[in-house]
Residue, then its C-alpha position, 0 to 999 in steps of 0.5 A: m578371142g583367146r590367143y590359142s586354138f586347140l585341135g585334138f585328135g588321135i583319141r583312144d581314151g575317154f569317159h562318158f557317163s549318165d545316171g551314176k554309170g559310165t564307160v571308160t575307154h582305154r586304147g579302144a578297150l571298154s570297161e563299165v564303171e559305177f560311181d557316186d562321183p564322176l570326178r573320182v573316176l576322172e581323177s583316177e585316170l589322170a593320176s596314172i599319168r604325169m607329163l613333162a610340160d614344155p614352158e614354150l607351149p601354152r598352158f594346155q598340153g594334154g589331159a581330159v577335155g570335154y563337158l560336164g552338164f549342169d545335171c552333175v549337181r546330183y553328184f556333188e550336192g545331192i540335188p534332185l533332178p526334174d523327171s523329164p530327161g530333156l535332150g537325153l544326152p550323156e551327163g558328161i563326156l571327157l576325152f583324152p587326145d593323143e595329138l594336138m594342133i595348137f594355133d597361136h593367133l598372136r604369132h601366127r604359128l602352128t605347133f603339133v604335139v604328140h604324146m609318147k607313153m614312156d612305160g615301155d621301150r622309150e627309144s621306140a616310143y620316141q622314134h614313133g613320136c618323131d615320125r608321127l610329128l613329121q607326118l602331121v607337118d607334111h600333111y597339114s603344112g600345105a593346108v590353106l583356107s580358100a577365099e570361098d571358105a571365108w566367113d563374113a561376120d557382118l552377114q546375119p540373115a534372118l532365121n526362116q525356120s520355125a522355132t519351138h520352146n520347151r516352155d511357153d511364155a505363160n509357163l515361164a512367167a508363172a515359174i518366175e512368179q513362183a521364184r519371186e514368192a520363194i524370194v519373198e519368203g526368204e528361201v533364196f535371194q536369186v534363182v536363175l530360170s531358163r528355157r530351151t529353144t529348138v530349131d528344126c534344120k539340117l546343117d553341118p555342125f562345124d559350119l555352125y561353129r564357124a558362123l558362131r565364131a564369126l558372129n560372136p568371138s568370145p574368150y571360150m570357143f569350142f566345138f565337140r563332134f560326138d557320135e550322135f550330136s555336137v556341142v558348139g559354143a562361144s562362152p564369155e564366162v570362166l566357170v573356174r580356172l586353176e593354174d599353178g595354184e592360182v584359182l580364178v572365178r569371174p562372175i558375169a551378171g548384169t546385161r544390156p543389148r548393144g547399141d546401134t551407135q557408139e552413143q547408144d552403146r555408151a548410154l546403155e552402159q551408163e544405164l546398166l551401171a546405174d541399175e540398182k537391181e543389176l548391181a545388187e544381183h552382181r554384188m551378190l554373185v561376187d560374194l557367192a564366188r568369194n565364198d566358193v573360192g574360200r572353200v579351197a583357198r588359203v586363209g586370207s588369199v581371196s581377193v576381188q580384182d577389177p570390179l564392176r567393169i563392162e565387157r562387150y560382146s556382139h549382141v550384149m554387154h555385161i558387168v564383170t568382176d574377178v575373184h582370185g584365191r591361192l589353192r590350199d595344199d590339201c586341195s586339188a583341181f577336182d576339189v576346186f571344181r566341186a566347190c565352184f560348180p555350178a556357177g552362181t550366175v546360172s543357178g542363184a544364191p544360196k546355190i543349193r536352195a536355188m538348184e532345188l527350186i530350178a529342179r522344181l520350176e524347170p520342165d526338164r533337165r538342162g543337159p550341157y547348158a549351164g554346166a562346164v566345158g574345158y579341161f583337166d590337164f595331166n599336171g593338176n591344172m584346170d580351165t573351164c567355162i560356163a556352157i552358155r551361148t552354147l548350142v547342141a546340134e543333132s541330125e535334124r535339130v539344133h538347141i540353144q538354152a538361155g536363162a535370167g536371174i530372178v530377184f525380188d523385184s523382177v518383172a516377168e516381161r523383162e526376164l523373158e526379154e533377157c532370155g531372148n537377148k541371150s539367144i539372139v547370137g545362137l539363132a543368128a549362127i543357125a541362120r548363117a550356117m543354114t545360108r551356107r548349106e543352101k549355097p549352090 
């Protein structure tokens, strides 16, 4: 789990888009835009604001927050997309909260942040900000979580609702074989293929978030409630982070399920670290990350740190490595994002050809899955995670998508099993949230 949690509200500005067209909201007023690259629109919006950061607060104090779906590859690399729109959601939504609640889980402290626009009567703006802070403190200071609202992380009920897939086992196995043929022909070293699981159910998306948080606490927990759908996630993996000129990418590749006992867990760790296929795949993705970071980093500044370590989560364990670099003076957070998006761990290597194969071998567009969730702040910093272990909740359906990296010696049965292992926690969270809803 991360040290801080952020709750954003007072949202009057935003940007949502699809198919080269978008809507920008300014203080409730809407304007339509067309673009070749959505990041240029976002960059223009952020460039008009500079914020005086408070060194006593965590690194995010305001900016654009939301998601950029995997299908944004069409803008950055000209990759074609499958004809089927999949879930038909916006390709991206970024929101600008005027007010923040910041929870410091280490110090057990709650901080309120209110943004003041200093382009008019500064004294009036300052007084309004102070008044609003007092209102927030007064309103929320008495809020406590009652015992009946607590969540038991050990309770994992079975999912009784029927689940469907956007492709069956035979279809995915055939796609895996086609990917292997492309690998044999030397087109790619790896390609990540996925499938989406849909559960018909009615639940409160925030219950789903709380269930996921209890079952699978992760470095990146997020909950976005939009008008027609919600995005809920517990991602273990940084896509790319830029903080004070330091670029970080953390490839996660190589997976085993958790053991039932400590002895089984250690045995599975040793098995994973001895698996040449998993190690080769991981090293390849580390090299890809080094190349991505190298596109925007100063010469000689790219380094690999803490390689091939094991990180454990509720249902799986992974191999992880850190890749660092120092940002060039002529590059920005948006250049960093373009260079590193999408992550090689959800696309493959080389990335462009792998993405072309994904467009041909997957039945529909991915939507938020395998894209980015995070923020671009007002002072040029950025932190994004990969949208994995991520659920999309609609009024009567919840979707979760998971993938597996296909390489030369992949076995379809094992890759299908990996997709299933990566979906377990999401399905458990759905079941848990359904159990909550059914209580009298």
